[in-house]
C-alpha positions as CSV (number, residue, x, y, z in Angstrom):
1,X,15.4,-6.4,3.1
2,X,12.0,-5.5,1.7
3,X,9.1,-5.3,4.1
4,X,5.8,-7.0,3.6
5,X,2.7,-4.9,4.7
6,X,-0.5,-7.0,4.6
7,X,-3.6,-5.1,3.5
8,X,-6.5,-6.5,5.5
9,X,-9.4,-4.7,3.7
10,X,-10.7,-8.1,2.4
11,X,-11.1,-9.4,5.9
12,X,-13.3,-6.4,6.6
13,X,-15.3,-7.1,3.4
14,X,-16.0,-10.6,4.6
15,X,-17.1,-9.4,8.0
16,X,-19.3,-6.7,6.6
17,X,-21.1,-9.2,4.3
18,X,-22.6,-11.0,7.3
19,X,-22.6,-8.3,9.9
20,X,-21.3,-8.8,13.4
21,X,-17.5,-9.0,14.0
22,X,-16.5,-12.3,12.4
23,X,-13.8,-12.4,11.1
24,X,-12.3,-9.9,13.6
25,X,-10.3,-7.3,11.8
26,X,-8.1,-6.3,14.8
27,X,-7.3,-9.9,15.7
28,X,-6.4,-10.7,12.1
29,X,-4.0,-7.8,12.1
30,X,-2.4,-9.1,15.4
31,X,-2.1,-12.5,13.9
32,X,-0.5,-11.2,10.7
33,X,2.2,-9.5,12.7
34,X,2.7,-12.7,14.8
35,X,3.0,-14.7,11.6
36,X,5.8,-12.4,10.3
37,X,4.2,-9.4,8.5
38,X,6.2,-6.2,9.0
39,X,3.3,-3.9,8.5
40,X,-0.5,-3.6,8.3
41,X,-2.2,-1.6,5.6
42,X,-5.8,-0.4,5.4
43,X,-7.7,1.7,2.9
44,X,-10.9,3.2,4.5
45,X,-13.5,4.6,2.3
46,X,-16.3,7.0,3.3
47,X,-19.1,4.4,2.6
48,X,-17.4,1.9,5.0
49,X,-17.8,-1.0,2.6
50,X,-14.7,-2.7,4.0
51,X,-12.4,-1.0,6.6
52,X,-14.3,1.6,8.6
53,X,-13.0,4.6,10.4
54,X,-13.8,2.9,13.7
55,X,-11.6,0.0,12.6
56,X,-8.7,2.4,11.9
57,X,-8.9,3.8,15.5
58,X,-9.0,0.3,17.0
59,X,-6.2,-0.9,14.9
60,X,-3.9,2.0,15.9
61,X,-4.1,0.7,19.5
62,X,-3.0,-2.8,18.5
63,X,-0.6,-2.6,15.5
64,X,3.0,-2.9,16.8
65,X,4.8,-3.0,13.5
66,X,4.1,-0.3,10.9
67,X,0.6,1.0,10.3
68,X,0.0,2.3,6.8
69,X,-3.3,4.1,6.0
70,X,-4.1,4.5,2.3
71,X,-6.8,6.8,0.9
72,X,-7.8,9.8,-1.1
73,X,-7.1,12.9,1.0
74,X,-10.6,14.3,1.6
75,X,-11.0,16.5,4.7
76,X,-12.4,13.6,6.7
77,X,-9.6,11.3,5.7
78,X,-6.9,13.9,6.6
79,X,-8.5,14.5,10.0
80,X,-8.6,10.7,10.6
81,X,-4.9,10.3,9.8
82,X,-3.9,13.2,11.9
83,X,-5.8,11.8,14.8
84,X,-4.5,8.3,14.5
85,X,-0.9,9.1,13.5
86,X,0.1,6.0,11.6
87,X,3.7,5.5,10.7
88,X,2.8,6.0,7.1
89,X,0.0,7.5,5.0
90,X,-0.3,6.6,1.3
91,X,-2.1,9.1,-0.9
92,X,-4.1,7.6,-3.7
93,X,-5.9,9.5,-6.4
94,X,-9.1,7.4,-6.7
95,X,-12.4,9.0,-5.8
96,X,-14.3,7.6,-2.8
97,X,-16.7,5.6,-4.9
98,X,-14.0,3.8,-6.9
99,X,-14.0,-0.1,-6.6
100,X,-10.2,-0.1,-6.2
101,X,-7.2,2.0,-7.1
102,X,-6.6,1.9,-10.8
103,X,-4.1,4.7,-11.6
104,X,-1.4,6.8,-10.1
105,X,-1.4,10.5,-9.4
106,X,-0.7,13.0,-12.1
107,X,1.8,14.8,-9.9
108,X,2.4,17.6,-12.3
109,X,-1.3,18.6,-12.5
110,X,-1.9,18.1,-8.8
111,X,1.5,19.2,-7.4
112,X,0.2,22.1,-5.4
113,X,-2.6,20.1,-3.8
114,X,-0.2,17.3,-3.0
115,X,2.4,19.6,-1.6
116,X,-0.1,21.2,0.8
117,X,-1.4,17.8,1.8
118,X,2.1,16.3,2.3
119,X,3.1,19.3,4.5
120,X,0.1,18.7,6.8
121,X,1.1,15.1,7.4
122,X,4.8,15.7,7.7
123,X,4.2,18.4,10.3
124,X,2.6,15.6,12.4
125,X,5.7,13.4,11.8
126,X,3.9,11.0,9.6
127,X,5.8,9.5,6.7
128,X,4.1,10.2,3.3
129,X,4.0,8.0,0.2
130,X,2.3,9.0,-3.1
131,X,0.7,6.3,-5.3
132,X,2.1,6.7,-8.7
133,X,2.7,4.9,-12.0
134,X,6.2,4.0,-13.3
135,X,6.6,7.3,-15.1
136,X,9.9,9.1,-14.5
137,X,8.4,12.6,-15.2
138,X,5.7,12.0,-12.6
139,X,8.2,10.7,-10.1
140,X,10.3,13.8,-10.6
141,X,7.3,16.0,-10.0
142,X,6.4,14.0,-6.9
143,X,9.8,14.7,-5.5
144,X,8.8,18.4,-5.5
145,X,5.8,17.8,-3.3
146,X,8.0,17.0,-0.3
147,X,6.8,13.4,-0.1
148,X,9.1,10.8,1.5
149,X,8.3,7.9,-0.8
150,X,6.4,6.8,-3.9
151,X,4.3,3.7,-4.1
152,X,4.6,2.2,-7.6
153,X,1.3,1.1,-9.0
154,X,2.0,-2.5,-10.1
155,X,-1.2,-3.6,-11.9
156,X,0.4,-3.1,-15.3
157,X,3.3,-5.3,-14.2
158,X,0.9,-8.0,-13.0
159,X,-1.0,-7.9,-16.3
160,X,2.1,-8.1,-18.5
161,X,4.1,-10.6,-16.4
162,X,2.6,-13.7,-18.0
163,X,3.4,-12.4,-21.5
164,X,7.0,-11.1,-21.0
165,X,8.3,-10.7,-17.5
166,X,11.4,-8.7,-18.5
167,X,9.3,-6.2,-20.5
168,X,6.8,-6.1,-17.6
169,X,9.3,-5.2,-15.0
170,X,11.6,-2.9,-17.0
171,X,9.5,0.4,-16.5
172,X,9.5,-0.3,-12.8
173,X,13.3,-0.8,-12.6
174,X,13.7,2.6,-14.3
175,X,11.1,4.2,-12.1
176,X,12.8,2.9,-8.9
177,X,16.2,4.2,-10.1
178,X,14.6,7.6,-10.8
179,X,12.9,7.7,-7.4
180,X,16.2,7.0,-5.7
181,X,18.0,9.7,-7.8
182,X,15.4,12.2,-6.6
183,X,15.8,11.2,-3.0
184,X,12.6,9.2,-2.6
185,X,12.0,5.8,-1.0
186,X,10.3,3.1,-3.1
187,X,7.2,1.1,-2.1
188,X,5.0,-0.9,-4.5
189,X,1.6,-2.5,-4.6
190,X,-1.5,-3.6,-6.5
191,X,-2.0,-7.2,-7.8
192,X,1.4,-8.5,-6.6
193,X,1.0,-12.2,-6.0
194,X,2.9,-15.4,-5.2
195,X,3.3,-15.8,-9.0
196,X,4.9,-12.5,-9.8
197,X,6.4,-11.1,-6.6
198,X,9.8,-12.8,-6.6
199,X,10.7,-11.5,-10.1
200,X,9.6,-8.0,-9.2
201,X,11.5,-7.9,-5.9
202,X,14.6,-9.4,-7.5
203,X,14.8,-6.8,-10.3
204,X,13.4,-3.6,-8.9
205,X,16.1,-1.8,-6.9
206,X,15.7,0.2,-3.7
207,X,12.4,-1.5,-2.9
208,X,11.6,-0.8,0.7
209,X,8.1,-2.1,1.1
210,X,5.3,-3.9,-0.7
211,X,1.6,-3.8,0.3
212,X,-0.4,-6.9,-0.7
213,X,-4.0,-7.7,0.2
214,X,-6.3,-9.3,-2.3
215,X,-4.0,-12.1,-3.6
216,X,-2.6,-12.8,-0.1
217,X,-6.0,-13.2,1.5
218,X,-7.2,-15.4,-1.3
219,X,-4.1,-17.6,-1.0
220,X,-4.8,-17.9,2.7
221,X,-8.0,-19.7,2.0
222,X,-5.9,-22.6,0.6
223,X,-2.7,-22.4,2.5
224,X,-3.7,-20.8,5.8
225,X,-2.8,-17.3,6.9
226,X,0.4,-18.1,8.7
227,X,1.8,-20.3,6.0
228,X,0.7,-17.8,3.3
229,X,2.5,-14.9,5.0
230,X,5.7,-17.0,5.2
231,X,5.4,-17.9,1.6
232,X,5.2,-14.3,0.6
233,X,8.1,-13.4,2.8
234,X,10.2,-16.1,1.1
235,X,9.3,-14.8,-2.4
236,X,10.1,-11.2,-1.3
237,X,13.5,-12.0,0.3
238,X,14.6,-15.4,-1.0
């Protein structure tokens, strides 16, 4: 069974646009869990434009499923994660000012940096995932950092899915097999949606978890949050 982790960054974006605490990020996370989500994901950035470090601390007190914190491993980010101790930390290579994650790590070039960072988190009993493209060479290099999992960057899949869904998913099938061969768990995320999720989950082996935010929150505007989460769960595990 593949788990669904709901990224609630967009809830924080909406709150921050007006100020105050509506919608309430913590209450949204609690509701997502009640509606069936098996995890909550956040990606705090230094400028606080969506999820803030204070949100992360409050969420840790309330999240009962799996708490996954994504981010670029600056000193401040590392300190936050070590303080909060989520079940999982996902390391992404984008700089703090980036709009959204748009590439995976070059795990060959940054292997020593990643190895040192992974060691710090694992010493605190935090599972580590590295955000990475569907590249077998990069996955093999990731396995040498000590990471527990890789999160496959799925924007290329989402872009190519309407044109040729078999061609779109094939690199991810190979990447997941490679990750399993090297002893790594497989997560996935970025632009997965109601349209393309079922095909991806059906064809990509060893898939343990997907993290979905933007599309799911947008769908919730039409279908309601509870119904939307159930729709995604049915696509993920039909």
